TORTORNU-486738 format. One line per field, with one value per residue (C-alpha): z, y, x; residue in one letter; residue number from 1. Coordinates in pm, 1 decimal, decimal comma. Last residue first. Example, Ala and Ser with C-alpha at 12.3 -4.5 7.8 and 13.67 -1.06 7.14 Angstrom:
2
c3 <- (714,0  780,0)
c2 <- (-106,0  -450,0)
c1 <- (1367,0  1230,0)
r <- (S  A)
k <- (2  1)
***
This chain:
369
c3 <- (5153,1  4806,2  4655,0  4311,6  3978,8  3681,9  3360,3  3012,5  2718,8  2379,4  2051,7  1706,2  1694,3  1900,2  2214,4  2473,5  2838,8  3009,7  3386,2  3537,0  3789,7  4167,2  4221,8  3995,5  3626,8  3452,9  3100,9  3059,1  2723,6  2556,2  2392,9  2226,1  2036,7  2005,6  2237,9  2360,6  2697,9  2784,1  2734,0  3010,3  3238,6  3359,8  3447,0  3618,3  3833,3  3979,0  3995,0  4245,2  4180,7  4307,7  4124,2  4149,5  3904,4  3564,3  3446,5  3309,3  3099,3  3304,2  3522,1  3674,2  4043,8  4175,6  4538,2  4680,4  5014,6  5246,9  5268,1  5603,1  5526,4  5155,5  5024,8  4652,1  4522,5  4180,3  4181,1  3852,8  3824,2  3601,3  3827,9  4023,8  3956,1  4241,2  4105,6  4373,1  4314,0  4396,7  4483,4  4858,2  4921,4  4649,7  4744,0  4622,2  4664,4  4333,7  4158,3  4209,3  3990,3  3711,5  3735,7  3688,4  3389,2  3219,7  3273,1  3124,2  2830,9  2750,2  2785,1  2933,9  2824,0  3096,2  3006,7  3279,5  3323,4  3120,3  2858,3  2762,6  2982,7  2812,5  3025,8  2817,2  2490,0  2609,5  2581,0  2694,8  2435,3  2361,4  2364,4  2182,2  2171,1  1819,7  1700,0  1537,3  1201,1  1127,8  778,4  717,8  386,2  392,0  362,6  106,5  -79,3  243,9  306,5  640,7  615,1  929,3  979,6  1197,7  1331,9  1501,5  1312,4  1010,6  965,9  716,2  787,9  519,0  653,6  410,0  357,7  564,9  938,8  1055,6  1231,3  1362,8  1732,7  1791,6  1585,3  1811,9  2126,9  1970,9  1887,4  2250,0  2380,8  2202,2  1903,6  1967,7  1666,9  1507,9  1153,9  832,3  531,2  296,7  312,9  212,9  458,6  351,9  665,3  915,3  1258,1  1609,5  1872,8  2222,5  2551,7  2861,9  3229,2  3543,8  3378,2  3200,0  2868,6  2505,8  2206,5  1831,3  1607,5  1229,9  1032,0  678,8  819,6  1051,8  1139,1  1515,6  1660,5  2032,0  2178,1  2400,9  2751,4  2812,0  2685,1  2946,8  3256,2  3502,8  3343,1  3474,8  3241,7  3104,9  2793,6  2856,7  2726,6  2383,2  2297,7  2167,3  2042,1  1864,6  1669,3  1587,6  1450,8  1246,2  1093,4  1027,8  858,0  623,4  636,1  415,6  508,4  468,1  465,8  164,6  371,1  179,3  459,3  427,2  759,4  849,4  918,3  1244,7  1164,0  1158,6  777,4  782,8  913,4  1221,8  1222,3  1356,8  1316,3  1148,7  1158,6  950,6  983,4  757,1  525,8  605,9  586,1  762,0  728,2  812,2  898,6  809,7  701,0  331,6  347,6  406,9  281,0  396,1  260,6  424,3  280,9  482,1  666,1  1041,0  1180,0  1534,5  1451,1  1225,1  1498,6  1774,9  1532,6  1429,8  1790,8  1899,5  1601,2  1649,5  1291,0  1063,8  703,2  354,0  -9,1  -317,9  -469,0  -586,0  -417,3  -405,0  -126,0  -79,2  246,7  341,8  701,7  871,2  1217,7  1378,6  1697,9  1894,4  1797,0  1935,3  1579,9  1374,1  997,6  776,7  400,3  184,4  -161,3  -507,2  -636,4  -346,0  1,8  305,0  653,3  948,1  1276,7  1568,1  1936,8  1845,3  1690,8  2035,5  2170,0  2550,8  2520,4  2766,7  2542,0  2357,4  1998,1  1910,3  1956,3  1681,3  1382,8  1276,3  1421,1  1215,9  889,3  947,7  1055,0  729,6  527,9  721,2  661,4  287,0  151,9  -28,9  -75,7  -92,2  0,0)
c2 <- (1756,8  1725,1  1380,4  1397,6  1426,6  1193,4  1363,6  1318,8  1495,2  1548,4  1671,3  1714,9  2091,9  2380,0  2249,0  2024,6  1942,3  1696,7  1657,6  1319,1  1304,2  1324,0  1703,4  1769,1  1806,9  1946,3  2059,3  2270,1  2445,7  2577,5  2912,1  3030,2  2703,5  2556,1  2258,7  2115,9  2285,9  2292,5  1913,4  1853,1  2133,0  1951,3  1635,6  1837,6  2012,2  1683,8  1778,9  1908,8  2013,4  2290,4  2393,0  2699,3  2681,5  2851,1  3207,0  3183,2  3409,6  3389,0  3621,3  3426,0  3416,8  3244,6  3143,8  2962,2  2792,5  2681,5  2399,9  2217,0  2148,3  2202,7  2432,0  2489,7  2718,3  2810,8  3049,5  3076,4  3373,7  3498,9  3340,4  3061,8  2788,2  2676,4  2477,0  2296,3  2200,4  1859,9  1700,0  1658,3  1382,3  1482,1  1846,9  2141,1  2510,1  2541,2  2395,8  2724,1  2912,0  2656,4  2643,3  3021,0  3002,1  2729,8  2911,9  3234,1  3037,4  2858,4  3144,0  2949,1  2870,0  2684,1  2415,0  2289,0  1973,8  1735,5  1510,9  1161,9  1132,8  951,6  649,1  405,6  505,8  385,6  18,7  -126,6  -205,3  -575,5  -738,2  -755,9  -432,4  -380,5  -444,0  -136,7  -15,0  334,6  447,2  790,3  971,3  1238,6  1601,8  1847,3  1629,3  1486,4  1128,0  963,6  589,8  453,9  78,0  -139,6  -489,8  -769,5  -812,2  -621,1  -245,4  25,1  399,2  640,0  978,7  1269,1  1585,5  1901,2  1969,3  1717,1  1382,5  1234,9  1326,3  1254,0  936,7  825,8  886,2  695,8  400,1  387,2  415,8  110,7  134,0  -35,6  -158,9  -137,6  -201,7  -64,0  -54,2  -281,2  -54,6  247,9  523,7  891,4  1102,8  1256,7  1312,2  1179,2  1275,8  1130,8  1192,0  993,1  1058,9  847,5  504,1  573,6  666,7  728,7  729,3  788,7  773,2  788,6  835,8  757,8  465,9  309,3  318,8  282,7  360,1  299,3  462,7  268,2  140,8  99,5  -259,6  -344,1  -235,0  -382,2  -182,1  145,6  427,8  486,5  704,3  1045,7  1251,2  1082,6  1233,1  1591,9  1562,4  1236,4  1395,8  1708,8  1499,0  1292,7  1612,4  1772,3  1453,8  1468,2  1134,5  824,4  504,8  142,7  -212,9  -378,8  -531,9  -582,8  -476,5  -663,5  -772,7  -622,1  -896,3  -857,3  -744,7  -1031,1  -1034,5  -666,5  -783,6  -606,2  -284,0  -172,8  204,2  381,3  757,5  1028,4  1405,8  1644,1  1704,1  1442,6  1074,0  791,8  434,9  146,4  -184,9  -494,6  -706,6  -670,3  -294,1  -25,4  332,1  646,7  991,3  1305,8  1650,5  1966,4  1978,5  2039,6  1696,5  1697,1  1571,9  1298,8  1151,9  1142,7  1006,3  721,9  640,8  644,9  430,4  147,8  19,0  -215,0  -272,0  -268,2  -241,4  -23,0  127,0  489,9  594,6  974,2  1006,0  1115,5  1011,9  717,7  675,7  351,9  303,2  -33,0  -73,2  -397,3  -564,9  -266,8  -147,5  88,2  146,9  391,8  391,7  565,9  661,4  727,0  380,6  170,1  209,0  20,5  128,8  -71,1  115,8  -66,0  -102,3  -381,1  -577,2  -600,1  -814,9  -785,4  -430,5  -147,9  151,6  100,5  219,3  361,4  718,8  670,2  645,0  994,3  1165,5  937,2  1017,9  1394,0  1381,0  1203,0  1468,3  1749,1  1600,0  1566,3  1221,2  1038,9  665,5  344,4  0,0)
c1 <- (-4270,8  -4413,5  -4368,9  -4214,8  -4399,6  -4339,2  -4230,6  -4376,2  -4212,0  -4376,5  -4232,1  -4387,6  -4323,6  -4470,9  -4308,5  -4467,7  -4402,7  -4637,5  -4670,4  -4753,8  -5040,0  -4989,4  -4978,9  -5277,7  -5369,3  -5060,4  -4965,7  -4652,7  -4634,9  -4319,1  -4239,5  -3918,6  -3880,9  -3530,4  -3562,1  -3231,5  -3181,0  -3555,3  -3563,5  -3304,8  -3430,8  -3742,6  -3550,0  -3277,4  -3538,8  -3676,3  -4041,6  -4297,9  -4661,7  -4887,8  -5205,9  -5429,7  -5719,7  -5702,3  -5627,8  -5277,3  -5051,9  -4735,5  -4523,4  -4233,5  -4135,1  -3824,3  -3775,9  -3472,9  -3414,1  -3138,4  -2886,6  -2928,9  -3298,4  -3371,4  -3642,8  -3659,6  -3934,0  -4070,0  -4367,9  -4558,1  -4792,0  -5074,5  -5340,7  -5175,8  -4920,4  -4696,8  -4402,1  -4200,9  -3840,4  -3699,5  -3367,9  -3382,5  -3127,9  -2881,7  -2927,0  -3136,9  -3052,2  -2862,4  -3168,2  -3355,3  -3106,1  -3122,6  -3502,6  -3526,3  -3287,0  -3495,0  -3827,1  -3681,7  -3534,1  -3860,9  -4111,7  -4400,4  -4757,9  -4953,2  -5205,8  -5443,2  -5652,9  -5438,1  -5595,6  -5482,9  -5176,0  -4885,2  -4792,1  -5000,8  -4835,4  -4492,6  -4585,5  -4253,5  -3982,6  -3962,5  -3621,0  -3286,9  -3092,0  -2956,7  -2601,4  -2458,0  -2330,7  -2206,0  -2102,2  -1950,5  -1901,9  -1631,5  -1733,9  -1868,9  -2117,2  -2253,0  -2354,6  -2423,0  -2495,4  -2663,2  -2677,2  -2897,3  -2849,4  -3048,0  -3376,9  -3244,4  -3215,1  -3124,7  -3111,0  -2987,6  -2882,0  -2870,8  -2667,4  -2624,6  -2668,0  -2410,4  -2437,7  -2113,3  -2125,4  -2494,6  -2446,1  -2160,7  -2364,5  -2658,5  -2431,1  -2314,2  -2672,3  -2809,8  -3051,5  -3388,7  -3589,2  -3934,4  -4055,7  -4201,8  -3968,7  -4166,9  -4474,6  -4265,4  -4178,5  -4169,8  -4162,3  -4402,9  -4254,9  -4322,1  -4066,8  -4100,2  -3920,4  -4019,8  -3953,2  -3923,2  -3910,8  -3581,3  -3740,3  -3644,7  -3881,6  -3854,3  -4161,2  -4112,5  -4429,0  -4551,8  -4751,8  -4496,6  -4126,6  -4081,8  -3738,7  -3670,3  -3360,5  -3125,9  -3059,4  -3436,9  -3429,3  -3163,7  -3347,4  -3096,2  -2814,7  -2953,6  -2843,9  -3194,9  -3232,0  -3393,2  -3095,9  -3134,1  -3476,4  -3457,0  -3098,9  -3183,3  -3469,7  -3262,7  -2976,4  -3219,5  -3365,5  -3025,7  -2907,6  -3208,5  -3384,5  -3374,1  -3555,5  -3453,5  -3581,8  -3418,3  -3138,2  -2817,2  -2586,4  -2257,9  -2113,2  -1773,1  -1520,1  -1322,6  -965,1  -712,4  -702,4  -596,4  -259,6  -126,4  75,6  412,2  439,8  733,7  771,7  943,6  927,3  1126,5  831,0  566,1  652,3  468,0  592,5  356,6  525,0  324,8  622,1  527,8  581,9  317,9  356,4  180,2  269,8  132,9  50,3  -35,3  300,8  350,3  264,4  123,6  -227,3  -88,9  133,9  -129,4  -391,5  -159,5  -73,4  -439,5  -545,1  -295,2  -241,0  -437,9  -326,9  -478,5  -373,5  -378,9  -63,4  -37,4  -361,2  -397,2  -651,5  -1013,9  -1181,6  -1405,6  -1522,1  -1619,0  -1771,6  -1851,7  -2056,1  -2093,3  -1762,8  -1563,0  -1499,1  -1281,8  -1273,5  -1080,7  -1145,2  -883,2  -1005,1  -867,3  -955,0  -823,5  -672,2  -802,3  -687,5  -827,3  -790,7  -634,3  -716,4  -962,2  -671,1  -506,2  -796,2  -818,9  -951,7  -903,1  -826,4  -1154,9  -1183,6  -1524,3  -1404,0  -1141,2  -1376,2  -1484,0  -1177,6  -952,5  -1131,1  -1134,2  -767,2  -679,1  -862,2  -692,5  -343,7  -401,3  -322,0  -43,3  -74,6  130,0  0,0)
r <- (S  M  R  M  P  M  I  V  Y  L  F  P  G  T  G  K  L  V  G  P  S  L  E  D  S  V  E  L  Y  V  E  D  E  E  L  V  K  L  P  D  M  V  Y  Q  P  N  F  A  I  A  I  D  D  G  D  Y  N  I  A  I  S  E  R  A  E  G  V  D  P  T  N  A  T  I  L  L  N  N  K  S  I  Q  L  K  V  S  N  A  K  D  S  T  M  I  E  A  R  R  L  A  Q  H  F  E  E  R  E  L  P  I  R  E  K  S  Q  G  P  I  V  Q  R  Y  N  P  Y  N  G  D  I  L  K  T  M  L  F  V  S  A  Q  E  N  D  S  L  T  F  S  A  Q  N  D  T  F  R  I  E  A  T  G  E  T  G  L  L  R  N  L  E  H  I  A  K  T  P  V  I  F  E  G  K  S  E  E  G  I  D  T  E  E  D  V  L  A  L  R  R  G  D  T  A  V  V  T  I  R  Q  D  G  L  S  F  F  I  G  N  L  V  Y  R  T  E  E  T  S  V  A  Y  S  T  R  K  L  I  S  R  L  S  G  Q  E  L  I  I  K  R  E  E  E  F  K  P  I  P  P  F  E  D  A  S  L  G  H  I  K  F  F  S  A  G  A  K  I  S  C  I  G  K  D  D  V  E  L  E  I  E  P  T  A  L  E  R  V  I  G  F  L  K  K  V  P  V  T  I  S  G  G  E  K  V  N  A  E  V  G  C  S  V  T  V  D  L  D  T  A  T  L  V  L  K  G  E  A  A  Q  L  L  V  N  S  L  I  P  L  T  T  R  T  S  V  I  N  Q  V  A  Q  L  G  T  I  L  K  E  K  G  I  S  I  K  M)
k <- (369  368  367  366  365  364  363  362  361  360  359  358  357  356  355  354  353  352  351  350  349  348  347  346  345  344  343  342  341  340  339  338  337  336  335  334  333  332  331  330  329  328  327  326  325  324  323  322  321  320  319  318  317  316  315  314  313  312  311  310  309  308  307  306  305  304  303  302  301  300  299  298  297  296  295  294  293  292  291  290  289  288  287  286  285  284  283  282  281  280  279  278  277  276  275  274  273  272  271  270  269  268  267  266  265  264  263  262  261  260  259  258  257  256  255  254  253  252  251  250  249  248  247  246  245  244  243  242  241  240  239  238  237  236  235  234  233  232  231  230  229  228  227  226  225  224  223  222  221  220  219  218  217  216  215  214  213  212  211  210  209  208  207  206  205  204  203  202  201  200  199  198  197  196  195  194  193  192  191  190  189  188  187  186  185  184  183  182  181  180  179  178  177  176  175  174  173  172  171  170  169  168  167  166  165  164  163  162  161  160  159  158  157  156  155  154  153  152  151  150  149  148  147  146  145  144  143  142  141  140  139  138  137  136  135  134  133  132  131  130  129  128  127  126  125  124  123  122  121  120  119  118  117  116  115  114  113  112  111  110  109  108  107  106  105  104  103  102  101  100  99  98  97  96  95  94  93  92  91  90  89  88  87  86  85  84  83  82  81  80  79  78  77  76  75  74  73  72  71  70  69  68  67  66  65  64  63  62  61  60  59  58  57  56  55  54  53  52  51  50  49  48  47  46  45  44  43  42  41  40  39  38  37  36  35  34  33  32  31  30  29  28  27  26  25  24  23  22  21  20  19  18  17  16  15  14  13  12  11  10  9  8  7  6  5  4  3  2  1)
***
């Protein structure tokens, strides 16, 4: 293998794949990146056996070939090089030479044959979304994924592809985030699957605002192909979480008694200030809703108390309800609307937060002391 490649292009490729690589792996090959050069392109691939990421970048390929080299070492070298053009050459002993201006390095690689095979994805079931749209969907839901290992099916995001709709749900049992958007889905592409948290983190990092995202899925794997005319193309493949996602529809309240319009940023900032006076043991803020006023209070023994008052457009019954402030702030951080709506019925029923778009967030109340 012998290629020359722009430093920035190689960095783009390495940045796309290197996060997957674990530093604590028992298999040395999993610390390596697979480099495959052919037809004016260098394809870089890394895997942890659950998630695989590939990125193709333009290169001047003088001799095709493949090799695997330690990804952290290669990235460390390339990042520090001073020249914009780099030459890579691999000999028949698996040693990769790197030349750039007056700098010269040799890295000991492992044969590409040792790298775990990447399954071919020939599944017909697929949908295509704008990258910006998928990015927005994941941003509005991924914070609600459960981190408790005992509830395995909740350690990922649920995708449901139905009648011209994509529904994406995340829940940890205490709150639930849901986005339901219209999109073009053929009859043959309907289905449901759960994408694990690690793959979601990678997608959140890799997705841009331009270009398309093609999603394909089988019964146990899904792939995401991110294409952009300007940048490198990225392919992410993941194993799916096996199991049945709980019936999330039954926790969404049918009709709430009161609906309170709130200025999103003002509400967020007031909660942030009130949260300062909570503790790990007493982690709740109380919302007291009365005519044209929302009073937010946090009262923690041994810490102190906070009071925040917000003028609102409201003329319904007085209601008091308590929530974990972090759970209320999570969606407020990622929504882009200026105005949101809090729907509540009483102190024991779940609250519902809605934006103006196809987003819904259910949050369980906390006991008021």
